[in-house]
N, C-alpha and C positions, 0 to 999 in steps of 0.2 A: 075664321078671318078677323083679323084685326081691323079694333079700332084705333084711326087717325085721327089726332085731335092737334087743331092747330089752338093752344091759350092766348087769345088777342084781349078785347075788351073783356073777355069771357072765354070760358074754353068751347072752340067750337068744331064742329066734327065732320069732320072731308067722307062726300059720298058719292063715288063715280060710277053712277047705274044709267039707265039710257036717257032718263033726261038730262042727264051732265053732259054727255058724249054728242047728244043732239044740240046742245047750246055751244060747245064748245065748237061746232062742226058749223055753225050759223056765225062763230064768229071769223073762224079762218077758215071754212069753204070743205070741201070734200077730202078730207086727210084721212093715211092708213092710221090705223089705232096707233102700229107703232112707234109713226110719229109724235106720238104725244111725249112719248118718252125721249124725245129729243127736243124737248121746246126750247123756244129761245128764253134768257134770263127776262127780257122784257116783256113775255106772255104770260110770266108768271101770273100778275093779278087776273089776266081773263079764265085761266085755269082753275086759281083757286076760290075766284067769285062760280064757277062754275057746279064745284065741291062742297062748297058750301052754302049755295042758296034754298038747297031741301029747308034747313031748318031755319030760313030769314027769307022770306019770300021778298020784304023792303029793299033786300042787301043788294046796293050796284057795284060793277068793279070799281069806281071812284073812293067807296067805302071800304073796300077789300085794301085798296091799295095802302087809304089811309091809317087804316089797322093794322097791317103788315108794318108801315113804314114808323110805327111808334116803338115796334118792337125788336126791330133792325137795331144791330149795337147792344142793347139791354138784354134780351131772351134770344136772340137767334140772329145768324147772318142770314144775306141774303141766299146762300149757297144750303144754309139748313134749310131752306125753306122749299128750295127747290129741290132740293133730296128729299123732303118729307110730299112732297105732292108724287115725283117720280114712281115712289115707293106707295103710294096710299092707291094709284092710277095701278099700276102691274099688280099690286097684288087684290084688288076689288076688280079688274077685269079678267084679270084669270093669266097674265104674262109676268107676275114676279112670280119668284122661288117661292116655293111649297117649305112650308116650316119643318121641322124634324119629327114633328107630333102629329102632321098628316098623313095620315094613312088612312085606305081604302076600306071600307064596310068588305069588301067582296075577300080581305086580306084578313076576315076575324076578327078586327080589332076590336074593342070593348072599348064602350061609349066614357069620353075621358070622366063625365061628371060635374065638369066644370067650364063656366060661363066663357068666351072669347077672351081673352087676354086684352085691355083699353090699352093701348100703347098712348102714351101722353108724350108728346112729340117736343115739350118746352126744354131745351136746351139748358 
Protein backbone atom coordinates (compact mmCIF):
# COMPACT_ATOMS: atom_id res chain seq x y z
CA UNK A 1 0.00 0.00 0.00
CA UNK A 2 1.28 3.44 -0.89
CA UNK A 3 1.54 6.45 1.35
CA UNK A 4 -0.36 9.46 0.04
CA UNK A 5 1.21 12.73 1.10
CA UNK A 6 -0.11 16.25 0.70
CA UNK A 7 2.69 18.76 1.06
CA UNK A 8 0.97 21.66 2.76
CA UNK A 9 2.65 23.55 5.61
CA UNK A 10 4.65 20.31 5.92
CA UNK A 11 4.28 16.86 4.39
CA UNK A 12 1.03 15.40 5.72
CA UNK A 13 0.15 11.74 5.21
CA UNK A 14 -3.45 10.83 4.38
CA UNK A 15 -4.95 7.86 6.19
CA UNK A 16 -8.48 6.62 5.52
CA UNK A 17 -9.10 3.94 8.11
CA UNK A 18 -12.12 3.24 10.27
CA UNK A 19 -11.79 6.51 12.22
CA UNK A 20 -11.68 8.63 9.06
CA UNK A 21 -14.68 6.81 7.62
CA UNK A 22 -16.60 7.32 10.88
CA UNK A 23 -15.75 11.06 10.87
CA UNK A 24 -16.87 11.36 7.25
CA UNK A 25 -20.17 9.59 8.05
CA UNK A 26 -20.70 11.93 11.02
CA UNK A 27 -20.34 14.92 8.68
CA UNK A 28 -22.28 13.58 5.66
CA UNK A 29 -24.66 11.00 7.10
CA UNK A 30 -25.06 7.42 6.04
CA UNK A 31 -23.38 7.12 2.66
CA UNK A 32 -22.08 4.06 0.95
CA UNK A 33 -18.30 3.82 0.80
CA UNK A 34 -18.52 3.97 -3.00
CA UNK A 35 -20.17 7.41 -2.64
CA UNK A 36 -16.91 8.76 -1.19
CA UNK A 37 -15.38 8.18 -4.60
CA UNK A 38 -17.98 10.58 -6.06
CA UNK A 39 -17.51 13.46 -3.62
CA UNK A 40 -18.37 16.99 -4.61
CA UNK A 41 -15.49 19.45 -4.83
CA UNK A 42 -16.87 21.54 -1.96
CA UNK A 43 -16.81 18.42 0.27
CA UNK A 44 -13.08 17.97 -0.28
CA UNK A 45 -11.87 19.88 2.81
CA UNK A 46 -13.94 17.64 5.09
CA UNK A 47 -12.64 14.50 3.38
CA UNK A 48 -9.05 15.82 3.59
CA UNK A 49 -9.51 16.73 7.28
CA UNK A 50 -10.78 13.22 8.08
CA UNK A 51 -7.75 11.74 6.32
CA UNK A 52 -5.25 14.04 8.04
CA UNK A 53 -6.52 14.25 11.62
CA UNK A 54 -4.69 11.06 12.66
CA UNK A 55 -1.42 13.04 12.59
CA UNK A 56 -2.74 16.23 14.14
CA UNK A 57 -5.76 15.96 16.49
CA UNK A 58 -6.02 19.76 16.68
CA UNK A 59 -6.63 20.06 12.95
CA UNK A 60 -9.96 21.55 11.92
CA UNK A 61 -11.78 21.62 8.60
CA UNK A 62 -11.15 25.37 8.45
CA UNK A 63 -7.41 24.87 9.02
CA UNK A 64 -7.29 22.26 6.25
CA UNK A 65 -9.11 24.66 3.93
CA UNK A 66 -6.58 27.39 4.71
CA UNK A 67 -3.59 25.07 4.25
CA UNK A 68 -4.90 23.75 0.94
CA UNK A 69 -5.91 27.21 -0.29
CA UNK A 70 -2.33 28.40 0.27
CA UNK A 71 -1.11 25.71 -2.16
CA UNK A 72 -3.82 26.09 -4.82
CA UNK A 73 -2.30 27.78 -7.84
CA UNK A 74 1.24 27.24 -6.55
CA UNK A 75 1.70 23.51 -6.10
CA UNK A 76 -1.73 22.01 -6.73
CA UNK A 77 -4.95 22.62 -8.57
CA UNK A 78 -8.28 21.90 -6.93
CA UNK A 79 -8.63 18.87 -9.18
CA UNK A 80 -5.14 17.64 -8.16
CA UNK A 81 -6.31 17.60 -4.53
CA UNK A 82 -9.58 15.85 -5.41
CA UNK A 83 -7.67 13.25 -7.45
CA UNK A 84 -5.22 12.58 -4.60
CA UNK A 85 -8.08 12.14 -2.14
CA UNK A 86 -9.99 9.78 -4.42
CA UNK A 87 -6.88 7.71 -5.10
CA UNK A 88 -5.97 7.54 -1.40
CA UNK A 89 -9.49 6.52 -0.36
CA UNK A 90 -9.70 3.88 -3.07
CA UNK A 91 -6.30 2.45 -2.21
CA UNK A 92 -6.80 2.40 1.54
CA UNK A 93 -10.34 1.04 1.69
CA UNK A 94 -9.63 -1.48 -1.04
CA UNK A 95 -11.67 -0.19 -3.96
CA UNK A 96 -8.73 1.22 -5.91
CA UNK A 97 -6.68 -0.49 -8.58
CA UNK A 98 -4.11 -3.02 -7.44
CA UNK A 99 -0.55 -2.19 -8.39
CA UNK A 100 1.20 -4.66 -10.72
CA UNK A 101 3.62 -5.73 -7.98
CA UNK A 102 0.73 -6.75 -5.69
CA UNK A 103 0.59 -10.55 -5.74
CA UNK A 104 -1.08 -13.08 -3.54
CA UNK A 105 1.09 -15.17 -1.22
CA UNK A 106 -0.88 -18.14 -2.56
CA UNK A 107 0.82 -17.56 -5.92
CA UNK A 108 4.15 -18.18 -4.24
CA UNK A 109 5.54 -14.71 -4.84
CA UNK A 110 8.64 -14.00 -2.77
CA UNK A 111 8.52 -10.90 -0.55
CA UNK A 112 9.89 -7.87 -2.33
CA UNK A 113 12.21 -6.91 0.54
CA UNK A 114 11.49 -3.24 0.07
CA UNK A 115 9.24 -0.85 1.88
CA UNK A 116 6.00 0.36 0.38
CA UNK A 117 6.71 3.26 -1.94
CA UNK A 118 6.00 6.70 -0.57
CA UNK A 119 4.28 8.82 -3.10
CA UNK A 120 4.76 12.52 -2.59
CA UNK A 121 1.91 13.92 -4.61
CA UNK A 122 3.21 17.46 -4.83
CA UNK A 123 2.76 18.76 -8.38
